[in-house]
C-alpha positions in Angstrom: 10.5 2.8 -11.1 8.4 3.5 -8.0 10.0 5.7 -5.3 7.4 5.2 -2.5 4.7 2.8 -1.4 1.4 4.2 -0.1 -1.4 2.5 1.9 -4.9 4.0 1.4 -8.3 3.1 2.8 -10.6 2.1 0.0 -13.7 4.2 -0.3 -15.9 1.2 -0.9 -16.1 -2.0 1.1 -13.6 -1.2 3.9 -10.6 -2.6 2.1 -7.1 -1.2 1.8 -5.1 -0.4 -1.3 -1.3 -0.6 -1.6 -0.1 1.6 -4.4 3.3 2.4 -5.8 4.1 6.0 -6.6 4.5 7.3 -9.2 2.0 4.9 -10.7 3.0 2.6 -13.5 1.6 -0.3 -15.4 4.6 -2.4 -14.3 3.6 -1.8 -10.6 -0.3 -2.1 -10.3 -2.1 -1.3 -7.1 -2.9 -4.2 -4.8 -6.1 -4.6 -2.7 -6.3 -6.2 0.7 -9.2 -7.0 3.2 -7.3 -5.8 6.3 -4.9 -3.1 7.1 -2.5 -5.7 8.6 -2.4 -7.5 5.2 -1.8 -4.3 3.4 0.9 -3.2 5.8 2.6 -6.6 5.6 2.8 -6.4 1.8 4.1 -2.8 1.9 6.7 -3.7 4.5 7.9 -6.7 2.4 8.2 -4.5 -0.7 10.1 -1.9 1.5 12.5 -4.6 2.6 13.0 -5.9 -1.0 13.4 -2.5 -2.7 14.1 0.1 0.0 11.2 2.4 -0.9 9.6 4.2 2.0 6.1 3.2 3.1 3.6 6.1 3.6 0.4 5.0 5.5 -2.3 7.4 4.5 -5.1 5.6 6.4 -5.0 8.0 9.3 -4.6 5.1 11.8 -7.6 3.3 10.5 -7.5 -0.4 11.1 -9.6 -3.3 9.8 
């Protein structure tokens, strides 16, 4: 079971990745076009499961 949610900037294409750590087949990473979409997803999972959200984008927005 994941114990935290991470938001990363994707190296290619300016997208954002939401991953669940530790990684698991049951909880695949999700890709979003904007930081706002990724953050919205991460916050919804946080509300549902209580896992902390770690934004590793360095304040990057798209």
